[in-house]
NUZA-165212 format. One record per residue (C-alpha): residue in three letters; x, y, z. Coordinates in nm, 3 decimals. Layout:
% NUZA-165212
+------+---------+---------+---------+
| resn |      c1 |      c2 |      c3 |
+------+---------+---------+---------+
|  ala |       X |       Y |       Z |
...
+------+---------+---------+---------+
This chain:
% NUZA-165212
+------+---------+---------+---------+
| resn |      c1 |      c2 |      c3 |
+------+---------+---------+---------+
|  unk |  -1.003 |   0.955 |  -0.654 |
|  unk |  -0.770 |   0.891 |  -0.361 |
|  unk |  -0.443 |   0.696 |  -0.392 |
|  unk |  -0.321 |   0.546 |  -0.062 |
|  unk |   0.008 |   0.362 |  -0.006 |
|  unk |   0.053 |   0.122 |   0.285 |
|  unk |   0.418 |   0.129 |   0.379 |
|  unk |   0.666 |   0.064 |   0.658 |
|  unk |   1.039 |   0.004 |   0.647 |
|  unk |   0.977 |  -0.277 |   0.898 |
|  unk |   0.844 |  -0.607 |   0.762 |
|  unk |   0.626 |  -0.857 |   0.946 |
|  unk |   0.372 |  -0.601 |   1.072 |
|  unk |   0.072 |  -0.746 |   0.888 |
|  unk |   0.086 |  -0.477 |   0.618 |
|  unk |  -0.046 |  -0.684 |   0.328 |
|  unk |  -0.318 |  -0.849 |   0.537 |
|  unk |  -0.431 |  -0.506 |   0.655 |
|  unk |  -0.414 |  -0.350 |   0.308 |
|  unk |  -0.621 |  -0.618 |   0.135 |
|  unk |  -0.875 |  -0.659 |   0.413 |
|  unk |  -0.917 |  -0.283 |   0.453 |
|  unk |  -0.963 |  -0.248 |   0.077 |
|  unk |  -1.237 |  -0.510 |   0.102 |
|  unk |  -1.411 |  -0.310 |   0.375 |
|  unk |  -1.399 |   0.003 |   0.158 |
|  unk |  -1.552 |  -0.190 |  -0.131 |
|  unk |  -1.817 |  -0.390 |   0.055 |
|  unk |  -1.916 |  -0.168 |   0.347 |
|  unk |  -1.873 |   0.176 |   0.187 |
|  unk |  -1.961 |   0.082 |  -0.171 |
|  unk |  -1.634 |   0.229 |  -0.297 |
|  unk |  -1.486 |   0.138 |  -0.636 |
|  unk |  -1.148 |   0.002 |  -0.527 |
|  unk |  -0.836 |  -0.099 |  -0.715 |
|  unk |  -0.548 |  -0.272 |  -0.535 |
|  unk |  -0.209 |  -0.245 |  -0.705 |
|  unk |   0.049 |  -0.492 |  -0.580 |
|  unk |   0.380 |  -0.301 |  -0.587 |
|  unk |   0.572 |  -0.551 |  -0.374 |
|  unk |   0.799 |  -0.792 |  -0.570 |
|  unk |   0.698 |  -1.063 |  -0.323 |
|  unk |   0.343 |  -1.044 |  -0.465 |
|  unk |   0.177 |  -1.129 |  -0.132 |
|  unk |  -0.130 |  -0.915 |  -0.203 |
|  unk |  -0.174 |  -1.092 |  -0.536 |
|  unk |  -0.159 |  -1.433 |  -0.368 |
|  unk |  -0.399 |  -1.327 |  -0.094 |
|  unk |  -0.665 |  -1.185 |  -0.326 |
|  unk |  -0.647 |  -1.432 |  -0.615 |
|  unk |  -0.542 |  -1.751 |  -0.438 |
|  unk |  -0.309 |  -2.023 |  -0.565 |
|  unk |  -0.534 |  -2.156 |  -0.842 |
|  unk |  -0.524 |  -1.827 |  -1.030 |
|  unk |  -0.185 |  -1.695 |  -0.919 |
|  unk |   0.028 |  -1.996 |  -1.015 |
|  unk |  -0.084 |  -2.001 |  -1.380 |
|  unk |  -0.035 |  -1.626 |  -1.393 |
|  unk |   0.341 |  -1.654 |  -1.338 |
|  unk |   0.443 |  -2.008 |  -1.424 |
|  unk |   0.439 |  -2.077 |  -1.796 |
|  unk |   0.386 |  -2.456 |  -1.780 |
|  unk |   0.046 |  -2.379 |  -1.626 |
|  unk |  -0.036 |  -2.052 |  -1.803 |
|  unk |  -0.346 |  -2.177 |  -1.984 |
|  unk |  -0.577 |  -1.916 |  -1.834 |
|  unk |  -0.588 |  -1.539 |  -1.785 |
|  unk |  -0.367 |  -1.464 |  -2.087 |
|  unk |  -0.576 |  -1.149 |  -2.138 |
|  unk |  -0.505 |  -1.015 |  -1.789 |
|  unk |  -0.204 |  -0.800 |  -1.707 |
|  unk |   0.037 |  -0.752 |  -1.417 |
|  unk |   0.239 |  -0.451 |  -1.307 |
|  unk |   0.518 |  -0.585 |  -1.528 |
|  unk |   0.308 |  -0.510 |  -1.837 |
|  unk |   0.275 |  -0.149 |  -1.720 |
|  unk |   0.652 |  -0.113 |  -1.681 |
|  unk |   0.769 |  -0.324 |  -1.975 |
|  unk |   0.866 |  -0.020 |  -2.182 |
|  unk |   1.066 |   0.124 |  -1.892 |
|  unk |   1.240 |  -0.211 |  -1.849 |
|  unk |   1.337 |  -0.186 |  -2.215 |
|  unk |   1.479 |   0.165 |  -2.170 |
|  unk |   1.188 |   0.381 |  -2.283 |
|  unk |   1.035 |   0.663 |  -2.081 |
|  unk |   0.666 |   0.582 |  -2.130 |
|  unk |   0.440 |   0.325 |  -1.967 |
|  unk |   0.158 |   0.104 |  -2.089 |
|  unk |  -0.155 |   0.214 |  -1.905 |
|  unk |  -0.390 |   0.017 |  -2.131 |
|  unk |  -0.404 |  -0.283 |  -1.901 |
|  unk |  -0.669 |  -0.541 |  -1.815 |
|  unk |  -0.692 |  -0.584 |  -1.440 |
|  unk |  -0.850 |  -0.875 |  -1.255 |
|  unk |  -1.207 |  -0.758 |  -1.186 |
|  unk |  -1.381 |  -0.759 |  -0.850 |
|  unk |  -1.618 |  -1.026 |  -0.978 |
|  unk |  -1.326 |  -1.270 |  -0.993 |
|  unk |  -1.241 |  -1.256 |  -0.622 |
|  unk |  -1.406 |  -1.255 |  -0.281 |
|  unk |  -1.253 |  -0.924 |  -0.174 |
|  unk |  -1.476 |  -0.727 |  -0.409 |
|  unk |  -1.185 |  -0.523 |  -0.543 |
|  unk |  -1.016 |  -0.494 |  -0.880 |
|  unk |  -0.652 |  -0.604 |  -0.873 |
|  unk |  -0.345 |  -0.520 |  -1.077 |
|  unk |  -0.115 |  -0.807 |  -0.973 |
|  unk |   0.248 |  -0.759 |  -0.881 |
|  unk |   0.543 |  -0.935 |  -1.040 |
|  unk |   0.877 |  -1.064 |  -0.903 |
|  unk |   1.062 |  -0.887 |  -1.187 |
|  unk |   0.989 |  -0.557 |  -1.017 |
|  unk |   1.313 |  -0.619 |  -0.828 |
|  unk |   1.499 |  -0.611 |  -1.159 |
|  unk |   1.314 |  -0.307 |  -1.294 |
|  unk |   1.410 |  -0.125 |  -0.975 |
|  unk |   1.765 |  -0.100 |  -1.114 |
|  unk |   1.630 |   0.096 |  -1.411 |
|  unk |   1.425 |   0.318 |  -1.182 |
|  unk |   1.732 |   0.383 |  -0.967 |
|  unk |   1.928 |   0.491 |  -1.275 |
|  unk |   1.641 |   0.719 |  -1.377 |
|  unk |   1.642 |   0.874 |  -1.030 |
|  unk |   2.008 |   0.963 |  -1.067 |
|  unk |   1.936 |   1.122 |  -1.405 |
|  unk |   1.643 |   1.339 |  -1.299 |
|  unk |   1.853 |   1.542 |  -1.056 |
|  unk |   2.008 |   1.728 |  -1.347 |
|  unk |   1.668 |   1.781 |  -1.506 |
|  unk |   1.679 |   1.484 |  -1.743 |
|  unk |   1.329 |   1.454 |  -1.890 |
|  unk |   1.348 |   1.078 |  -1.947 |
|  unk |   1.453 |   1.019 |  -1.588 |
|  unk |   1.170 |   1.236 |  -1.462 |
|  unk |   0.912 |   1.061 |  -1.680 |
|  unk |   1.020 |   0.714 |  -1.568 |
|  unk |   1.016 |   0.826 |  -1.204 |
|  unk |   0.655 |   0.942 |  -1.255 |
|  unk |   0.528 |   0.608 |  -1.385 |
|  unk |   0.301 |   0.547 |  -1.085 |
|  unk |   0.141 |   0.891 |  -1.088 |
|  unk |   0.072 |   0.853 |  -1.462 |
|  unk |  -0.077 |   0.507 |  -1.414 |
|  unk |  -0.306 |   0.621 |  -1.133 |
|  unk |  -0.409 |   0.927 |  -1.335 |
|  unk |  -0.525 |   0.694 |  -1.613 |
|  unk |  -0.769 |   0.533 |  -1.364 |
|  unk |  -0.909 |   0.868 |  -1.245 |
|  unk |  -1.268 |   0.817 |  -1.360 |
|  unk |  -1.284 |   0.444 |  -1.294 |
|  unk |  -1.209 |   0.419 |  -0.922 |
|  unk |  -1.282 |   0.604 |  -0.600 |
|  unk |  -0.982 |   0.463 |  -0.414 |
|  unk |  -0.657 |   0.298 |  -0.516 |
|  unk |  -0.463 |   0.100 |  -0.255 |
|  unk |  -0.091 |   0.044 |  -0.316 |
|  unk |   0.073 |  -0.241 |  -0.125 |
|  unk |   0.444 |  -0.157 |  -0.092 |
|  unk |   0.733 |  -0.373 |   0.026 |
|  unk |   0.957 |  -0.264 |   0.317 |
|  unk |   1.239 |  -0.132 |   0.097 |
|  unk |   1.364 |   0.228 |   0.099 |
|  unk |   1.459 |   0.196 |  -0.267 |
|  unk |   1.365 |   0.360 |  -0.594 |
|  unk |   1.054 |   0.147 |  -0.652 |
|  unk |   0.881 |   0.259 |  -0.334 |
|  unk |   0.998 |   0.614 |  -0.393 |
|  unk |   0.812 |   0.621 |  -0.727 |
|  unk |   0.504 |   0.464 |  -0.569 |
|  unk |   0.490 |   0.722 |  -0.291 |
|  unk |   0.544 |   0.997 |  -0.547 |
|  unk |   0.229 |   0.873 |  -0.721 |
|  unk |   0.028 |   0.860 |  -0.398 |
|  unk |  -0.193 |   1.116 |  -0.229 |
|  unk |  -0.163 |   0.957 |   0.116 |
|  unk |   0.030 |   0.692 |   0.304 |
|  unk |  -0.050 |   0.479 |   0.606 |
|  unk |   0.212 |   0.311 |   0.824 |
|  unk |   0.118 |  -0.022 |   0.985 |
|  unk |   0.322 |  -0.080 |   1.301 |
|  unk |   0.417 |  -0.376 |   1.515 |
|  unk |   0.470 |  -0.362 |   1.891 |
|  unk |   0.850 |  -0.367 |   1.870 |
|  unk |   1.143 |  -0.127 |   1.864 |
|  unk |   1.217 |  -0.209 |   1.499 |
|  unk |   0.892 |  -0.042 |   1.396 |
|  unk |   1.016 |   0.273 |   1.568 |
|  unk |   1.352 |   0.245 |   1.394 |
|  unk |   1.160 |   0.201 |   1.069 |
|  unk |   0.978 |   0.529 |   1.139 |
|  unk |   1.307 |   0.713 |   1.181 |
|  unk |   1.439 |   0.564 |   0.857 |
|  unk |   1.127 |   0.669 |   0.666 |
|  unk |   1.141 |   1.025 |   0.798 |
|  unk |   1.508 |   1.072 |   0.704 |
|  unk |   1.455 |   0.907 |   0.364 |
|  unk |   1.158 |   1.127 |   0.275 |
|  unk |   1.347 |   1.443 |   0.371 |
|  unk |   1.633 |   1.357 |   0.137 |
|  unk |   1.452 |   1.253 |  -0.179 |
|  unk |   1.171 |   1.507 |  -0.173 |
|  unk |   1.419 |   1.796 |  -0.188 |
|  unk |   1.614 |   1.616 |  -0.461 |
|  unk |   1.299 |   1.565 |  -0.668 |
|  unk |   1.204 |   1.933 |  -0.641 |
|  unk |   1.545 |   2.035 |  -0.773 |
|  unk |   1.507 |   1.789 |  -1.061 |
|  unk |   1.169 |   1.935 |  -1.157 |
|  unk |   1.309 |   2.288 |  -1.145 |
|  unk |   1.604 |   2.193 |  -1.367 |
|  unk |   1.377 |   2.007 |  -1.609 |
|  unk |   1.147 |   2.306 |  -1.643 |
|  unk |   1.446 |   2.527 |  -1.719 |
|  unk |   1.577 |   2.294 |  -1.991 |
|  unk |   1.248 |   2.160 |  -2.131 |
|  unk |   0.982 |   2.431 |  -2.132 |
|  unk |   0.629 |   2.292 |  -2.101 |
|  unk |   0.742 |   1.932 |  -2.049 |
|  unk |   0.586 |   1.898 |  -1.702 |
|  unk |   0.238 |   1.972 |  -1.837 |
|  unk |   0.290 |   1.786 |  -2.166 |
|  unk |   0.379 |   1.457 |  -1.998 |
|  unk |   0.156 |   1.504 |  -1.690 |
|  unk |   0.448 |   1.493 |  -1.450 |
|  unk |   0.412 |   1.579 |  -1.084 |
|  unk |   0.536 |   1.922 |  -0.990 |
|  unk |   0.388 |   1.910 |  -0.639 |
|  unk |   0.444 |   1.608 |  -0.416 |
|  unk |   0.110 |   1.534 |  -0.254 |
|  unk |   0.246 |   1.312 |   0.023 |
|  unk |   0.423 |   1.619 |   0.160 |
|  unk |   0.089 |   1.659 |   0.338 |
|  unk |  -0.030 |   1.302 |   0.304 |
|  unk |   0.057 |   1.104 |   0.616 |
|  unk |  -0.288 |   0.975 |   0.710 |
|  unk |  -0.207 |   0.772 |   1.020 |
|  unk |  -0.084 |   0.440 |   1.156 |
|  unk |  -0.220 |   0.114 |   1.289 |
|  unk |  -0.075 |  -0.113 |   1.556 |
|  unk |  -0.077 |  -0.488 |   1.519 |
|  unk |  -0.172 |  -0.631 |   1.858 |
|  unk |   0.097 |  -0.839 |   2.023 |
|  unk |   0.042 |  -1.183 |   2.170 |
|  unk |  -0.016 |  -1.148 |   2.543 |
|  unk |   0.107 |  -1.392 |   2.804 |
|  unk |  -0.140 |  -1.622 |   2.979 |
|  unk |  -0.098 |  -1.625 |   3.356 |
|  unk |  -0.334 |  -1.838 |   3.565 |
|  unk |  -0.562 |  -1.871 |   3.268 |
|  unk |  -0.585 |  -1.494 |   3.216 |
|  unk |  -0.433 |  -1.298 |   2.930 |
|  unk |  -0.212 |  -1.020 |   3.063 |
|  unk |  -0.028 |  -0.747 |   2.877 |
|  unk |   0.349 |  -0.757 |   2.867 |
|  unk |   0.498 |  -0.438 |   3.012 |
|  unk |   0.780 |  -0.418 |   2.760 |
|  unk |   0.532 |  -0.415 |   2.471 |
|  unk |   0.308 |  -0.162 |   2.644 |
|  unk |   0.608 |   0.064 |   2.702 |
|  unk |   0.697 |   0.049 |   2.332 |
|  unk |   0.341 |   0.120 |   2.218 |
|  unk |   0.318 |   0.416 |   2.457 |
|  unk |   0.603 |   0.584 |   2.267 |
|  unk |   0.430 |   0.556 |   1.926 |
|  unk |   0.241 |   0.889 |   1.936 |
|  unk |   0.560 |   1.079 |   2.020 |
|  unk |   0.774 |   0.894 |   1.766 |
|  unk |   0.512 |   0.933 |   1.494 |
|  unk |   0.491 |   1.306 |   1.559 |
|  unk |   0.870 |   1.349 |   1.569 |
|  unk |   0.945 |   1.148 |   1.255 |
|  unk |   0.641 |   1.181 |   1.030 |
|  unk |   0.448 |   1.469 |   1.186 |
|  unk |   0.569 |   1.721 |   0.929 |
|  unk |   0.402 |   1.513 |   0.658 |
|  unk |   0.063 |   1.494 |   0.827 |
|  unk |  -0.260 |   1.573 |   0.649 |
|  unk |  -0.303 |   1.942 |   0.745 |
|  unk |  -0.625 |   1.918 |   0.946 |
|  unk |  -0.515 |   1.621 |   1.162 |
|  unk |  -0.442 |   1.651 |   1.532 |
|  unk |  -0.197 |   1.430 |   1.720 |
|  unk |  -0.485 |   1.210 |   1.836 |
|  unk |  -0.607 |   1.155 |   1.478 |
|  unk |  -0.288 |   0.972 |   1.376 |
|  unk |  -0.387 |   0.648 |   1.548 |
|  unk |  -0.629 |   0.461 |   1.322 |
|  unk |  -0.668 |   0.174 |   1.565 |
|  unk |  -0.522 |  -0.149 |   1.697 |
|  unk |  -0.559 |  -0.446 |   1.465 |
|  unk |  -0.590 |  -0.780 |   1.648 |
|  unk |  -0.373 |  -1.081 |   1.581 |
|  unk |  -0.604 |  -1.328 |   1.411 |
|  unk |  -0.388 |  -1.637 |   1.470 |
|  unk |  -0.521 |  -1.934 |   1.269 |
|  unk |  -0.774 |  -1.725 |   1.078 |
|  unk |  -0.498 |  -1.568 |   0.867 |
|  unk |  -0.377 |  -1.893 |   0.706 |
|  unk |  -0.738 |  -2.006 |   0.667 |
|  unk |  -0.825 |  -1.686 |   0.482 |
|  unk |  -0.516 |  -1.727 |   0.265 |
|  unk |  -0.610 |  -2.085 |   0.180 |
|  unk |  -0.958 |  -1.992 |   0.056 |
|  unk |  -0.857 |  -1.647 |  -0.079 |
|  unk |  -1.111 |  -1.461 |   0.131 |
|  unk |  -1.114 |  -1.150 |   0.348 |
|  unk |  -1.109 |  -1.247 |   0.713 |
|  unk |  -1.427 |  -1.046 |   0.778 |
|  unk |  -1.624 |  -1.248 |   0.522 |
|  unk |  -1.512 |  -1.601 |   0.603 |
|  unk |  -1.790 |  -1.859 |   0.614 |
|  unk |  -1.847 |  -2.184 |   0.800 |
|  unk |  -1.808 |  -2.358 |   0.465 |
|  unk |  -1.453 |  -2.221 |   0.453 |
|  unk |  -1.365 |  -2.417 |   0.765 |
|  unk |  -1.461 |  -2.183 |   1.049 |
|  unk |  -1.487 |  -2.373 |   1.375 |
|  unk |  -1.597 |  -2.291 |   1.728 |
|  unk |  -1.532 |  -1.928 |   1.818 |
|  unk |  -1.373 |  -1.851 |   1.479 |
|  unk |  -1.693 |  -1.693 |   1.347 |
|  unk |  -1.724 |  -1.447 |   1.636 |
|  unk |  -1.353 |  -1.365 |   1.602 |
|  unk |  -1.398 |  -1.291 |   1.232 |
|  unk |  -1.697 |  -1.068 |   1.307 |
|  unk |  -1.501 |  -0.882 |   1.575 |
|  unk |  -1.221 |  -0.830 |   1.324 |
|  unk |  -1.476 |  -0.689 |   1.081 |
|  unk |  -1.604 |  -0.443 |   1.341 |
|  unk |  -1.251 |  -0.324 |   1.416 |
|  unk |  -1.164 |  -0.286 |   1.048 |
|  unk |  -1.478 |  -0.080 |   0.988 |
|  unk |  -1.366 |   0.151 |   1.269 |
|  unk |  -1.015 |   0.174 |   1.117 |
|  unk |  -1.161 |   0.237 |   0.772 |
|  unk |  -1.395 |   0.504 |   0.908 |
|  unk |  -1.104 |   0.684 |   1.076 |
|  unk |  -0.894 |   0.663 |   0.761 |
|  unk |  -1.176 |   0.795 |   0.543 |
|  unk |  -1.222 |   1.086 |   0.779 |
|  unk |  -0.848 |   1.161 |   0.781 |
|  unk |  -0.832 |   1.179 |   0.401 |
|  unk |  -1.147 |   1.385 |   0.372 |
|  unk |  -1.391 |   1.128 |   0.239 |
|  unk |  -1.754 |   1.180 |   0.328 |
|  unk |  -2.037 |   0.927 |   0.342 |
|  unk |  -2.115 |   0.803 |  -0.007 |
|  unk |  -1.771 |   0.879 |  -0.148 |
+------+---------+---------+---------+
């Protein structure tokens, strides 16, 4: 099983759209058993996959007459919110049969922003080897471990924060992908991520060492991570295509955007290169350019469908169908590159 986080310190780069649609490609084109875990307090992945009719009753009590048996990420972390060190990994996810993406979903919850305070406190505690702090910080790795035999791939949709929540999610991941936009703030986001990773990875290692000294056998007993897999888990980046100018009826690239994009390979190598998957070359980092789908994005959100599998009955008009099919072709290429980068073969 592979656990992949999609993460950038810069928002507005199409991260959630890419994560959910790419997960759908894995499930439908590669016959992979996929779970999407929404780890963003904004719950955009949950809204995109389930749609309003299911999502609203899930969170708003006046309308909560359905899906009482299904869980959210809040149910996993309820014990941690209450001060305990364990999690609840006996959860009922929304099955692939209940959505058009063909993926299982563990929905997010807005209260993750509140639980992040508890996770931040736990992070401070683990530095001295505190076992409770270390266990709470490992919640994501323990949750994913509980799904080991059920899924081939788990996709984590992370918010843009450099806080304790995303730290715990990356700690529980095998790989991470960084969606980029054609702007300087994506580059600044790269620098922030690189510096942030350098600081907390060393801190975590010291915490594990201190915990082992004070609590013999605790790492194995509670299935805590000794080795941080994302140390060698950067699997690549995507670029969200910018909107070109139209001059005399012809779309033309904007030089400023092209200049920014041309710096991506160098900036990626300088800031995240040390975390690359070992066998990757500099050219392997680029997973592809994802087109701007304009009006197809809100249409897909309205009908809770992957863009690649939109139908005429959903409201496709004119050239929309060919655009959706082109998007599908591009996503298959991105998915193929990603699978290769993380060592997945055909049939896995």
